[in-house]
Each structure stands twice: as structure tokens, then as C-alpha cells.
N, C-alpha and C positions, 0 to 999 in steps of 0.2 A: 424253293417254293414248297410249302408244306400242304399236303392234302387235308381236306376237311375230315374231321373225326366226330364220333359220337352223334350220329344222325338224330337220335331221338331227343337229345337234350340241347341241340344247337340253337343258339339265339342268333338269328340272321342279322339283327341290328349290330351285333358285336363282331360279325365275321369280317376278317381282313381280306379284301378282294384284290387280286393282282391287277396289273394294267391289262388292257384288252389284248395287246400283242403277246404278253406272257401267257394269258389264258389260251389263246389260239395255239401257241407253240406247245403248251402242256397237253392240249387235246390232240394235236397232231401226233405227238410221241406215243399216245395211247390208242391211236386208230379211231378217234372220235371226230366225226365231221360236224361242225357247227354251221347250221343254216339259219339265216335271219331274214325276215320280211322287211321290206322298206318302211313299214309303219312302226318298227321297233325304235327305241330311242338310240341316240348316237353311240353310246357305250356298247350296246349289244351288236349294233352294226359293225363296229370296229373289231369286236371280238370274234366275229363270224369268219369262217373261211369263204363264205359266199353269201352275198346279199342280193335279193331279187324280188320280183313279183311272183304271183302264184304259178304262172306258167314256167318261168325260169327255174323256180325252186322245184317244181314237179319234174322237170327235165334233169335237174341236178341229182335229185333223189333217185330217179330211174337209172342214171348212169353211175351212181355211187358204188364204190367197192369197199365202203367203210363197214367195220363190224358194228359200229354204233353211230347213231345220228342224234344230235341234240338240236331240236327244232325250236328256235326262238320265234314264236308266232302264236297263233291260236289253235285250238284243238283240232279243227277239221284239217288244217294244214299238216299237222303231224300225222293224222290218219292217212292223208294223201301220200306222204313220204313212206309210210309203212306199206301201203298198197303197192307202191312202185319199187320198193326195195325190201321185199318181204324177209330176206335173210338177216337184215340188220335189226339190231335193237334200237327202237326209236323212243326217245324220252323228251320231256319238256320241262322248262323251269317251273311252271305252275299248271297243274291239271285243271284248275278252275278257269283258266283263260279260254273262254268260249267265244261265241259270236252271235249277236242279236239276229243277224240275217239267217244263219243256220238254224237258230232256235225257232224262227218263224215258219219253218216247214218240217213237220214231224212225219216220219215214214208212214205211220198208220193212217194219217190224214191224206197223204199223197196217194197211197194205194187205193183208198176209198174214192178219191176224186178221179183217179185214172179209170176206175171201173165205171163211174158215172159218165165220164166223157165217152168211153167206148160204146156204152149203150146209147147215148144221145147222138153221137156222130155216125154210128154204124160201122166204125172202124177204130182201131186203137191208134191214138195219136203218138207220134214220136215225142218222147220226153227228153228235153234238153235241160240239163242242170248246170247252173253256175257253180263253180267249184266251191263256193261258200256254202256248203251243206255237209251234212253228216255222211259217214260211210253207209249207213242204213238207207239214206235217200239215194246216194249214188248207185246202190245196188238195184234200185227200182227204175233207174233211168237208162236211156239208150246211149247217151253220149254226154260228156262233160265239156264245159267251156270255161275260159277265163275272160276277163275284160280285154285281154290282149288278143285273143283269137276268136272271140264270140262271132264276129262277122263271118269268118271263114267256116266255122262250124255250122252256123245256120244256113249259109249258102250251099253247104254240101248236101242238104236235105231237099229233095224235089219240091217244087213250088206247089204241087197238088197234094202234098202230104201234110195233114194237120199237125201242128206242133203245140205241145204244152211246155212253156218255159217257166222254170222254177229256180230259186225262190224270189228273185229280185224283180219287182214290177218296174223299177226305173230303168235298169239295164235292158230288160225286155221291151219296154216302151221305146227306148232309144233305137233298139234294133228294128222294131216294127217301122219306125219313122224313116230310118236310113236305108232299109232294105226293101221297104214296101210289102212287108209280110203282115199277116194278121194272126200272129201267134196268140194263143190263149195264155194269159199271164197269171201266175200265182201272186197273191197279195202279200208280198214280203218286202222288207226294206232294211237297209243298214241304218242303225240309229245315229251313227256319226254323220253320214252324208245327208240324212234327213234334216239335220240341224242347220244346214246351209240355207240362208235366206236371200231371196232375190232382192229384197228391199235393202238389206245391209250391204249386199254385193254392189248394188247400184250406187249406194253412197260412197263406197270405196272407189268405184270406177270414176266417180266425179272428183274425188280427191286426187286420184292418180290417172289423169285422162290418157296418158301415153302408154299405160300398162296394158298388157295382153292377159286375158282371163283364160286359164286352162282348168277345166273341171272334169271330174270323173263321171262316167255314165251312170254310176250309182246315185248321182245327185238328182233331185226332182227336176221335172221338165222346165219350170220357170228359170232355174239356175242354169241348166244346160243351154236354154235359148238365149240367155244373157252372156254366154261365154263365146270367146273367139275360137276355142278348140275344145272338143270333147274327146278325151283320150284316156285309155287305161294307164296304169303307172309306167309300164315300159314305153308306151308311146309318148308320155310326158317327158320321160328321160331323154328319148331321142330328140324331141323338139328342143329342149333347153340346151342339150349338148351341141346342137347345130345352130344355136343362136348366140349373138354376141352383143353385149351392152343393152339387153332388153330388161324390162321390168315385168315380172309375171305375178299376177294374183292367182294363188293356187287353191283350187277347190277340191281338196282331198285331205286325208288324214295329215295333220301338220308335221309329223315326223318325216314325211317325204321330203320336206325342205332340207333336212340335214343331208340327205343324199344328193339333192340338187347342188347344194353349196359345196359339197366335196367334189363332185364330178363335173360341175359346170359353174365354177366360181366367177365366171366373167359376167354373169347376170345378177340382177337383184330379185329377191323372192319375198313375197308378202303373203301371209296366210289369210285366205278368205275368212271373214268373220262368220260365226254362226248366229243364230237368232238371239242367243242369250249369253254368248261367251266370246272372248277375243279370238279363240281359235278352236279347232276341233281335234281332240285326241281320243283315240279309241280306249275306253276304260279297260277293255279286256287285254289289249296289247300292253297297256301300262302295268298289268299285273306281273309281267315278267321284269325282273330287276337284275342288276349285276350280282347281287348277293344270292338270289335264287339260282341264277345261271351257274355260278361257281360251286354252289352247294350241290346242284344236281349233276354237274360234270363228275363230281367225286362219288356220289352215292348212287346215281342212276336209279332212283326210286320211282319216279313218275313216268313209268313206261306206258306207252300208248299201244293198245292191241286192237285187233279187228276180230269180231266173232267169226268163226270158221264158216258158218252158213251164209255170211254176207260177202266173204272175201272175193270169191271168183267173179261174181257179178259186178261188184264195185270196181274191181281191178279192170275188168273188161271195158267198162264205160270210160275209164280214164285212158286206157290204151287206144280206144277208138279215137279219142281226141288227139293223142300224140301221133297217130298215124296220118292225121290230116295236116297238122301244122308242126 
């Protein structure tokens, strides 16, 4: 297997990419840990040493003894890996792979709103941030959560303590409904989950009346209300692995179905339709390709770093989460 050469002149379209297992073996020999989110395409999932949701990947990064981590996901995920494995070099296939939800909450705006709420309430609210945010936002927050542990994180905060939940209004709204809280919600949303339509979902339910609908809490409330289960990706995986002969309509990023079909092939999976397309794929996740992965494994040019003035506070908010769940 020949490494990539001539970084500045390389044409990715002409790059010969090895099979996923060969890429993984090559990386192992060089002390590179490949992590991939479940929303990546099947090739990248197969090439990774570990595939998981945000919480699983955060734990893997924290426990990693690798000298380098290649993170197949979006930028905030790689930042999280760097915060939890500071001695490792962390790099990504494409530095432009961002996140609409993270982009909806800028650190300077959050800081200003926190000050406003403190003056209005007469006390500083506890700020809980969904992990889908930048390191700069994490540094301003008290504790982080993922969709898999959000309930436990919020329940760890006393009932009489006001909470500002950022940046996902849908996940925050679901938590308010299920936990009876009155958290103040930031007005952010994931552009992929926003596309799910209850009208098209109901049409699909009519076509497959025996199917069970599982949706992510990032989906709008009408979609959640029309679902049989509202679960984070790890919860979805546990559900389908424990089911047999079921048909599931899946209301989350469509690449999740690849993992379902691999780990729970005994069921049938249908992608819930969006308002204007057959299925929902995250355009940022799709920026990572096999060619970019193989290229970056060789050159490690797209390094993700955290400004030193943010590092300790952002790391602490993540470690508080990991100490709870």
C-alpha cells in the first residue's frame, strides 16, 4: 500500500483509495485512531476503529492512548476529541465540515444573553449546552450533554435552579415536556432534522401501518408527537438490536440506517421522508469522503486545535458531563 504524496498537487478524484479494512490496518500500524460518527457514510464507518454517537465517541476520545486521532464527523466533534485527549494530534478529512446547529449559537451572542438573563432573573442561570456547539460556546457553559444523556444531565440540576439550554430548541423542548422543566431555550435547530415533515411522515405511516416510528429529539415537536419512540442514536440502536422482524421508519440522518442494517439486520428500516426529499442526509457529514480520509491519514494537514484561553473551561464542562454518566 503506497502512501499519498505531493499534498499540494494531489487530485483527489484520481486518488486510489484502499479498502476500508486496509485503511484501518494502515492507520493502526501508525498509531492513528479513526473515529466515525454514525451519520457518516458506510465506507467511513467501515474504515473506522470505532463508530458511535457523540457520547460514545467522547468517551472513546477521553480513553484514547493514540498519538493521532482522525475524526470522521463534523468540526465540533473533532474539537471535543481534542479537549478530551489533549496530547493527541486531532485532524479531520475536511475542515469545512461544520454544523448548522453549532453555527446557530455564537459565543459572543451567548455571553451577551447570559448577562441579560442574570440581570433579569437576579441570579445566573445554569447553562447546559448540547454537545453540538463550538469549543468557544462550551467554554461559556456549565455542563455539556448529548442526546443520549441529556435527561440525566438536566436531572442533576436542582429543580429551583433556572437553566438556559443551548443551542437546540427541539431537544430542549422535548426535555421540558418529558421532565416537567421550564428551561429557557436558545432558538437553534439542526437543518437536517428540521426537514422532517409530519405530513409526509403520516403518509408513510399509512403506507406501512405496522411500522414503528423512531425519531430523534432534534426533530420538531409534531414529528416527535407522531412517533412511537423518541430516542438519541444510541437509544435507537439499543431498540433495534432488541427487536426482531420489525419495520422501523427512521427519523434521523439517513446514514444511521447503514449501522442499523449492519448491527440489527433482522429488521427492516425505512428512511422517514423530508418535506422536499426522499431522505435526509447531513450536507456537512457528506463533505467527508473516502478520498479525503485516505489523503488526510497520510498528510495530517487538517489539524483541529483549541485556543489556549478556551481550553480549560471547555474541557471542564465536558468532564462534568462525563462524571455524571
